[in-house]
C-alpha positions as a printed NumPy array, in Angstrom:
array([[ 97.358, 109.562,  47.295],
       [ 99.695, 107.477,  49.741],
       [ 98.296, 105.183,  53.027],
       [ 99.655, 103.976,  55.417],
       [ 99.199, 101.528,  58.565],
       [100.685, 103.243,  61.613],
       [101.016, 103.158,  65.346],
       [ 99.705, 100.678,  67.588],
       [ 98.658,  98.421,  65.366],
       [102.282,  97.895,  63.307],
       [103.66 ,  97.468,  66.992],
       [101.615,  95.039,  68.34 ],
       [101.902,  93.366,  65.018],
       [105.489,  93.112,  65.847],
       [104.852,  92.262,  68.878],
       [102.484,  89.4  ,  68.175],
       [ 99.474,  90.984,  70.242],
       [ 96.276,  91.497,  69.027],
       [ 95.228,  95.258,  67.98 ],
       [ 91.864,  96.741,  68.721],
       [ 92.069,  99.054,  66.365],
       [ 93.931, 100.526,  63.391],
       [ 95.115, 103.811,  62.269],
       [ 96.494, 105.081,  58.99 ],
       [ 98.243, 108.431,  57.875],
       [ 97.177, 109.782,  54.588],
       [100.31 , 111.222,  52.906],
       [100.006, 113.491,  49.378],
       [ 96.115, 114.484,  50.119],
       [ 94.103, 117.397,  50.965],
       [ 90.852, 117.414,  53.227],
       [ 88.917, 118.195,  49.994],
       [ 90.3  , 114.947,  48.28 ],
       [ 89.576, 112.973,  51.361],
       [ 86.201, 114.816,  51.837],
       [ 85.207, 113.54 ,  47.653],
       [ 86.115, 109.75 ,  48.217],
       [ 83.645, 109.811,  51.253],
       [ 85.537, 109.922,  54.008],
       [ 83.55 , 111.895,  56.992],
       [ 85.883, 114.3  ,  58.813],
       [ 85.755, 114.206,  62.436],
       [ 89.17 , 115.594,  63.962],
       [ 88.954, 118.79 ,  65.747],
       [ 92.812, 119.897,  66.022],
       [ 94.146, 118.414,  63.261],
       [ 92.362, 116.469,  59.954],
       [ 91.403, 112.87 ,  60.74 ],
       [ 88.851, 111.063,  58.462],
       [ 86.585, 107.754,  59.022],
       [ 86.415, 105.74 ,  56.488],
       [ 83.2  , 105.258,  54.688],
       [ 83.022, 101.711,  55.002],
       [ 85.499, 100.56 ,  57.486],
       [ 84.983, 103.902,  60.118],
       [ 88.808, 103.325,  60.725],
       [ 90.381, 106.787,  61.385],
       [ 92.641, 108.007,  58.833],
       [ 94.862, 111.139,  59.539],
       [ 96.116, 113.379,  57.032],
       [100.351, 113.626,  57.418],
       [101.172, 116.089,  59.593],
       [103.427, 118.472,  61.573],
       [103.374, 120.303,  64.6  ],
       [105.018, 123.264,  66.088],
       [104.829, 124.283,  69.976],
       [102.895, 127.482,  70.472],
       [102.222, 127.195,  73.726],
       [101.718, 125.027,  77.171],
       [100.397, 121.927,  77.502],
       [ 98.417, 119.154,  75.832],
       [ 96.716, 121.882,  73.489],
       [ 99.916, 124.471,  72.544],
       [100.537, 123.382,  69.258],
       [ 99.998, 124.563,  65.821],
       [ 99.124, 121.799,  63.643],
       [100.438, 121.453,  60.077],
       [ 98.305, 119.481,  57.397],
       [ 99.515, 119.479,  53.467],
       [100.184, 117.34 ,  50.401],
       [104.094, 117.787,  50.867],
       [104.381, 116.798,  54.426],
       [106.406, 113.2  ,  53.948],
       [105.557, 110.262,  56.165],
       [108.579, 110.624,  57.905],
       [108.072, 114.062,  59.188],
       [104.717, 112.607,  60.518],
       [106.275, 109.76 ,  62.322],
       [108.956, 112.331,  63.363],
       [106.538, 114.045,  66.08 ],
       [105.198, 110.89 ,  67.705],
       [106.202, 110.114,  71.337],
       [107.926, 106.821,  71.207],
       [109.905, 105.023,  68.514],
       [107.912, 101.795,  69.09 ],
       [105.373, 103.974,  67.379],
       [106.763, 105.604,  65.015],
       [106.689, 102.587,  62.636],
       [104.358, 102.873,  59.134],
       [103.618,  99.183,  57.128],
       [102.587, 100.29 ,  53.225],
       [100.484,  98.142,  51.361],
       [102.764,  95.838,  50.513],
       [103.512,  94.678,  54.477],
       [106.803,  96.39 ,  54.019],
       [107.602,  98.959,  57.501],
       [109.611, 102.261,  57.559],
       [110.842, 102.602,  60.035],
       [113.55 , 105.641,  60.085],
       [113.452, 105.806,  63.86 ],
       [114.624, 102.109,  64.74 ],
       [111.346, 101.195,  66.299],
       [111.73 ,  97.854,  65.393],
       [115.081,  97.571,  67.092],
       [113.809,  98.853,  70.284],
       [110.858,  96.758,  70.285],
       [113.042,  93.849,  69.765],
       [115.693,  94.991,  73.147],
       [112.411,  95.643,  75.028],
       [113.144,  99.674,  75.386],
       [110.664, 102.587,  75.355],
       [112.629, 105.494,  73.625],
       [111.197, 108.73 ,  72.792],
       [111.69 , 109.711,  68.907],
       [112.898, 113.296,  69.076],
       [113.891, 115.972,  71.446],
       [110.4  , 117.188,  70.311],
       [108.829, 114.774,  73.356],
       [109.526, 117.527,  75.511],
       [107.005, 120.133,  74.223],
       [104.071, 117.786,  75.149],
       [103.412, 116.997,  79.011],
       [100.981, 114.255,  78.503],
       [103.893, 111.988,  76.813],
       [105.035, 111.56 ,  80.779],
       [102.551, 109.999,  81.114],
       [102.309, 108.043,  78.242],
       [105.163, 106.607,  78.689],
       [105.145, 105.647,  81.948],
       [101.235, 104.095,  80.917],
       [103.563, 101.977,  78.274],
       [105.93 , 101.017,  80.373],
       [103.322,  99.502,  82.418],
       [101.475,  98.069,  80.05 ],
       [104.403,  96.261,  78.702],
       [106.429,  95.519,  82.113],
       [105.469,  92.023,  82.132],
       [107.435,  91.456,  78.814],
       [110.38 ,  93.131,  80.364],
       [109.748,  96.376,  78.803],
       [111.644,  99.358,  80.278],
       [112.185, 103.312,  79.54 ],
       [115.462, 104.119,  78.185],
       [117.839, 106.113,  80.337],
       [118.153, 109.395,  78.026],
       [114.412, 109.28 ,  77.684],
       [113.89 , 108.867,  81.763],
       [116.412, 111.959,  81.773],
       [114.175, 113.988,  79.515],
       [111.066, 113.108,  81.399],
       [112.859, 114.341,  84.436],
       [113.641, 117.878,  82.888],
       [110.076, 118.097,  81.725],
       [108.919, 117.943,  85.035],
       [112.153, 119.95 ,  86.192],
       [110.725, 123.073,  83.654],
       [107.414, 122.974,  84.71 ],
       [105.904, 121.901,  81.481],
       [104.096, 119.029,  83.203],
       [102.09 , 121.358,  85.529],
       [ 99.9  , 122.549,  82.624],
       [ 98.551, 118.974,  82.469],
       [ 94.567, 119.501,  82.821],
       [ 92.899, 117.163,  85.248],
       [ 90.732, 115.243,  82.712],
       [ 93.873, 113.751,  80.668],
       [ 95.542, 112.682,  83.777],
       [ 92.351, 111.   ,  84.702],
       [ 92.179, 109.162,  81.333],
       [ 95.679, 108.42 ,  81.522],
       [ 95.296, 106.928,  85.236],
       [ 92.323, 104.927,  83.572],
       [ 93.821, 103.368,  81.027],
       [ 96.615, 102.679,  83.021],
       [ 94.887, 100.73 ,  85.29 ],
       [ 93.748,  98.818,  82.473],
       [ 97.611,  97.549,  81.941],
       [ 98.638,  94.266,  83.638],
       [100.907,  96.01 ,  85.74 ],
       [ 99.312,  99.115,  87.134],
       [101.636, 100.222,  89.7  ],
       [104.341, 100.738,  87.309],
       [102.539, 103.828,  86.055],
       [102.824, 105.314,  89.411],
       [106.066, 104.249,  90.354],
       [107.479, 105.93 ,  87.268],
       [105.965, 108.625,  87.75 ],
       [107.488, 108.519,  91.142],
       [110.978, 108.075,  89.75 ],
       [110.938, 111.311,  87.572],
       [109.207, 113.565,  90.445],
       [105.62 , 113.708,  88.201],
       [103.314, 112.364,  90.693],
       [104.576, 115.043,  93.078],
       [103.594, 117.75 ,  90.53 ],
       [100.133, 116.222,  89.09 ],
       [ 99.453, 114.078,  92.104],
       [101.034, 115.676,  95.238],
       [ 98.259, 113.805,  97.692],
       [100.055, 110.399,  96.777],
       [103.073, 111.244,  96.   ],
       [104.634, 110.726,  99.736],
       [102.356, 107.899, 100.281],
       [103.772, 105.654,  97.381],
       [107.33 , 106.922,  98.514],
       [107.087, 105.985, 101.592],
       [104.916, 103.096, 101.322],
       [104.902,  99.657,  99.74 ],
       [101.415,  99.546, 100.348],
       [ 98.884, 100.848,  97.594],
       [101.357,  98.893,  95.584],
       [101.121,  95.688,  96.875],
       [ 97.745,  96.172,  97.269],
       [ 97.052,  96.921,  93.695],
       [ 99.385,  93.839,  92.63 ],
       [ 96.751,  91.597,  94.608],
       [ 93.951,  93.403,  93.146],
       [ 94.947,  92.999,  89.446],
       [ 95.661,  89.571,  90.421],
       [ 92.151,  88.722,  91.293],
       [ 90.645,  89.822,  88.326],
       [ 88.516,  93.118,  90.444],
       [ 87.041,  95.738,  88.505],
       [ 88.605,  99.219,  88.114],
       [ 86.825, 100.443,  90.863],
       [ 88.587,  98.477,  93.29 ],
       [ 91.9  ,  98.774,  91.234],
       [ 91.525, 102.234,  91.761],
       [ 90.002, 102.63 ,  95.354],
       [ 93.591, 100.268,  96.211],
       [ 95.95 , 103.15 ,  94.376],
       [ 94.474, 105.736,  95.756],
       [ 94.772, 104.619,  99.17 ],
       [ 95.819, 107.297, 101.496],
       [ 97.103, 106.276, 105.045],
       [100.367, 107.4  , 105.876],
       [101.524, 104.757, 108.533],
       [100.881, 101.094, 107.35 ],
       [102.946,  99.517, 109.446],
       [100.412, 100.443, 112.763],
       [ 97.078, 100.747, 113.262],
       [ 94.943, 103.758, 112.933],
       [ 93.96 , 106.41 , 114.953],
       [ 90.402, 108.305, 114.067],
       [ 92.986, 111.421, 113.349],
       [ 94.756, 109.632, 110.827],
       [ 91.582, 108.213, 109.263],
       [ 90.07 , 111.645, 109.233],
       [ 93.582, 112.806, 107.879],
       [ 93.429, 109.991, 104.811],
       [ 89.992, 111.185, 104.427],
       [ 90.126, 114.621, 104.149],
       [ 93.498, 113.907, 101.274],
       [ 91.061, 111.47 ,  99.449],
       [ 88.303, 114.233,  99.271],
       [ 91.31 , 116.629,  97.922],
       [ 92.49 , 114.492,  95.407],
       [ 88.882, 113.104,  93.954],
       [ 88.155, 116.906,  93.383],
       [ 91.525, 117.622,  91.727],
       [ 90.733, 114.54 ,  89.416],
       [ 87.406, 115.72 ,  88.547],
       [ 87.006, 111.572,  89.26 ],
       [ 83.739, 110.034,  88.339],
       [ 81.124, 110.271,  91.235],
       [ 81.381, 106.213,  91.996],
       [ 85.289, 106.423,  92.263],
       [ 85.14 , 109.203,  94.769],
       [ 82.726, 107.442,  96.634],
       [ 84.485, 104.178,  97.041],
       [ 87.678, 105.487,  97.741],
       [ 86.587, 107.743, 100.248],
       [ 84.41 , 104.617, 102.251],
       [ 87.37 , 102.721, 101.369],
       [ 90.1  , 105.439, 103.164],
       [ 87.575, 105.726, 106.266],
       [ 86.277, 102.672, 106.91 ],
       [ 89.208,  99.839, 106.604],
       [ 90.901, 100.083, 109.385],
       [ 87.617,  99.754, 111.144],
       [ 86.396,  96.699, 109.537],
       [ 89.42 ,  95.033, 110.036],
       [ 89.373,  95.114, 113.395],
       [ 89.332,  91.572, 114.835],
       [ 86.801,  92.667, 117.848],
       [ 84.019,  94.14 , 116.321],
       [ 80.457,  94.325, 118.29 ],
       [ 77.473,  93.323, 116.686],
       [ 76.418,  97.288, 117.661],
       [ 79.779,  98.502, 115.848],
       [ 79.066,  96.848, 112.794],
       [ 75.678,  97.87 , 112.408],
       [ 76.816, 101.251, 112.545],
       [ 79.035, 100.848, 109.804],
       [ 76.489,  99.378, 107.551],
       [ 74.473, 102.226, 108.163],
       [ 77.222, 104.645, 108.076],
       [ 78.436, 103.267, 104.49 ],
       [ 74.462, 102.549, 103.386],
       [ 75.136,  98.916, 102.691],
       [ 71.404,  98.056, 102.718],
       [ 70.559,  99.848,  99.161],
       [ 74.293, 100.431,  98.187],
       [ 74.819,  96.294,  98.146],
       [ 77.294,  96.029,  94.841],
       [ 79.36 ,  99.292,  96.422],
       [ 79.63 ,  97.629,  99.428],
       [ 80.522,  93.719,  98.187],
       [ 83.479,  96.271,  96.615],
       [ 84.059,  98.024,  99.544],
       [ 84.787,  94.705, 101.131],
       [ 86.956,  93.328,  98.067],
       [ 89.508,  96.19 ,  98.625],
       [ 89.925,  95.534, 102.093],
       [ 90.439,  92.244, 101.374],
       [ 93.46 ,  93.428,  98.753],
       [ 94.519,  95.885, 101.357],
       [ 94.773,  94.063, 104.356],
       [ 96.833,  91.006, 102.797],
       [ 99.779,  93.874, 102.822],
       [ 99.75 ,  95.294, 105.901],
       [102.508,  93.693, 108.167],
       [101.025,  93.519, 111.427],
       [ 98.132,  91.507, 110.138],
       [ 97.26 ,  87.731, 109.1  ],
       [ 96.314,  87.405, 105.478],
       [ 94.336,  84.042, 106.326],
       [ 92.397,  85.634, 109.642],
       [ 91.284,  88.416, 107.64 ],
       [ 89.817,  86.921, 105.009],
       [ 87.836,  84.793, 107.103],
       [ 87.107,  87.955, 109.182],
       [ 85.814,  89.434, 106.213],
       [ 83.985,  87.042, 105.232],
       [ 81.78 ,  86.731, 108.482],
       [ 81.079,  90.576, 107.768],
       [ 79.855,  90.115, 104.348],
       [ 77.532,  86.757, 106.021],
       [ 76.26 ,  89.274, 109.229],
       [ 75.444,  91.94 , 106.598],
       [ 73.729,  89.453, 104.336],
       [ 72.009,  88.008, 107.182],
       [ 70.962,  91.584, 108.535],
       [ 69.732,  92.061, 104.648],
       [ 67.165,  89.731, 105.426],
       [ 65.353,  92.121, 107.925],
       [ 62.531,  93.465, 105.696],
       [ 59.588,  96.721, 106.499],
       [ 56.899,  94.201, 105.509],
       [ 55.959,  92.412, 108.587],
       [ 56.178,  95.41 , 110.601],
       [ 54.341,  97.469, 108.545],
       [ 51.505,  94.547, 109.103],
       [ 51.593,  95.824, 112.764],
       [ 51.203,  98.998, 111.95 ],
       [ 54.803, 100.245, 113.292],
       [ 55.131, 103.144, 111.261],
       [ 57.541, 106.695, 110.876],
       [ 60.367, 106.871, 113.371],
       [ 59.532, 103.241, 115.155],
       [ 59.923, 101.662, 111.935],
       [ 63.207, 102.952, 111.677],
       [ 63.768, 101.796, 114.973],
       [ 62.078,  98.174, 115.139],
       [ 64.308,  97.521, 111.449],
       [ 67.287,  98.594, 113.462],
       [ 67.012,  96.517, 116.258],
       [ 66.097,  93.514, 114.319],
       [ 68.842,  93.856, 112.121],
       [ 70.952,  94.102, 115.653],
       [ 69.738,  90.753, 116.755],
       [ 69.951,  89.085, 113.478],
       [ 73.959,  89.862, 113.719],
       [ 74.328,  89.151, 117.113],
       [ 72.381,  85.601, 116.947],
       [ 75.063,  85.268, 113.98 ],
       [ 77.521,  85.758, 116.121],
       [ 75.959,  83.208, 118.533],
       [ 75.796,  80.522, 115.759],
       [ 79.35 ,  81.34 , 114.883],
       [ 80.33 ,  80.305, 118.813],
       [ 78.177,  77.623, 118.927],
       [ 79.559,  76.604, 115.746],
       [ 83.439,  76.605, 117.157],
       [ 82.511,  75.13 , 120.404]])
């Protein structure tokens, strides 16, 4: 039995990056031997075991044979006669196909270390084309290491193109697409993930609602860059990436807003996105064009507060405002400083209206529909008074 450190841990070590996890491959062993030594089996598709003490993953060396379409279209063979090189050869990129023995020596049959030194993302073998998920993984690694100057090798880009043209990427399931999107959002340059998929034609096939927007507009990309700089959470980043307005160089009509809303719903359904992401993305596409209008009346503003449920979903409303700041800062006809001031004022108006509580009205015996009307009128007055104070202060 020979055990080697493999994959990301070796790659990150060579890059001088602290790795979160360590994965190991075991050559010359059987599942029965692993279990006898106290390892706990966890793999469903192929033999993977948890170390009895560290709980790190140890996988038996294996080969794979294409037997169908998609991510699961493989037959796995794991046995003591599978060599380390055969195991490494089935991996996606050369930088992920480097192993290290217990003496610290590298086993690098596919020159992954040289590609690392040259900032190159290159596929290991033609078997790359058998797994459509690798198109997304290559795009994600391009996003992850973009700030270090990494690029995808021309021959790998060509292979990704061919996988799209052959229809192989059409077999990706929504759950796997969503997982890769979330991982990409957490990289330093998430916009590179989407532009890379656009470059090889994959965005049109797996995320058609986004494809045209990312092709003709830089707005989602620039909004995503600004959001990343501001260290916002993943939901805001996704709302910027999923911006679906189609003409960012001019104000939007109600028809265009409705179109974007419908496209967003379809995209969220196709991806099976979590409810919190669906809700924020829908709100961004529906309300950002209205909220940046400079002359919103108090009644229009209160109507928006009501429609987005800003009273009960305050955290989501704050994320909506943050998303709008990131988006509006990149719209040509808007002044970023004025937009930020405008959104900050809206936030203050909302917080002022939040001070209206039902208690005083209930003490007066106001209940039912009349209570709702009284609260609404009090909130409207609070917003109007805030506007008056702002005007007086300016005067």
